[in-house]
C-alpha positions in Angstrom: 55.0 35.1 -5.8 52.9 32.8 -3.7 49.9 30.6 -3.8 46.5 31.8 -2.7 44.1 29.1 -1.5 40.5 29.3 -2.8 37.8 28.6 -0.2 36.7 25.1 -1.1 33.0 25.8 -1.7 33.2 28.8 -4.0 34.1 29.0 -7.7 33.4 32.5 -9.1 33.6 33.1 -12.8 35.1 36.3 -14.1 33.4 36.2 -17.5 29.9 35.2 -18.6 31.4 33.3 -21.6 33.3 30.8 -19.4 30.1 30.2 -17.5 27.9 29.8 -20.6 30.4 27.3 -22.0 30.2 25.2 -18.8 26.4 25.3 -18.7 26.0 24.5 -22.4 28.7 21.8 -22.7 28.7 20.3 -19.3 32.5 21.0 -19.1 34.4 24.2 -19.0 37.6 26.1 -18.1 38.1 29.1 -16.0 41.2 31.3 -15.9 42.2 33.3 -12.9 45.1 35.7 -12.3 47.6 34.7 -9.7 48.8 31.4 -8.5 45.9 29.6 -6.8 45.1 26.2 -5.4 41.6 24.8 -6.3 40.3 21.6 -4.6 40.6 19.1 -7.4 38.0 16.3 -7.1 35.7 18.3 -4.9 32.2 19.7 -5.7 31.9 23.4 -5.3 29.2 26.1 -5.9 29.7 28.1 -9.1 28.9 31.8 -9.0 28.2 34.2 -11.9 30.4 37.3 -12.3 27.6 39.2 -10.5 27.9 36.9 -7.5 24.8 34.7 -8.0 25.0 31.0 -7.2 24.1 29.1 -10.3 25.4 25.5 -10.3 27.3 22.7 -8.6 30.5 21.8 -10.4 33.3 19.3 -9.8 36.8 20.6 -10.1 38.7 18.1 -12.3 42.1 19.9 -12.7 43.9 23.0 -11.5 47.1 24.2 -13.2 49.1 27.2 -11.9 51.8 28.6 -14.1 54.0 31.6 -14.9 53.7 32.4 -18.6 56.4 33.7 -20.9 55.4 37.3 -20.1 56.0 36.6 -16.4 52.2 36.7 -15.5 51.0 34.3 -12.9 47.8 32.5 -13.9 45.7 29.5 -12.9 43.5 27.5 -15.2 40.7 25.4 -13.6 38.9 22.6 -15.5 35.5 21.5 -14.2 32.4 19.5 -15.1 28.8 20.5 -14.4 27.1 18.3 -11.7 23.8 20.2 -12.0 22.2 23.6 -12.1 20.8 25.0 -8.9 17.1 25.5 -8.5 15.8 29.0 -8.0 15.4 28.4 -4.2 18.8 26.8 -3.9 20.4 29.7 -5.8 18.6 32.3 -3.6 19.8 30.6 -0.3 23.4 30.0 -1.5 23.7 33.6 -2.9 22.5 35.1 0.4 25.0 32.9 2.4 27.8 33.8 0.0 27.2 37.5 0.5 27.2 37.1 4.2 30.4 35.0 4.2 32.5 36.1 1.2 31.2 38.9 -1.0 29.9 41.4 1.5 26.7 42.4 3.2 23.4 41.1 1.7 21.9 44.6 1.8 24.7 46.0 -0.4 23.9 43.8 -3.4 
């Protein structure tokens, strides 16, 4: 057991449904496996499950817990600041591949 710190400018969704709810409602939740620390109060770039930058969000809450089955999970609450433009998305996605997700040529 231990906490994993998320890089403070990346918030990658695991499911399209969580992302759609955020984009449609302006607020959303994301569940992650493991105990993690997200930067509450900070703005971060949100990425689709396929690693495409899509929006700027503000993390409003991050709760890590061990459930009754002994599984470590973290739930993150966020609000949509704004969607990225096509150009912003292209640049942020390219940077994220170089820094976090792997080589740009491999996508």
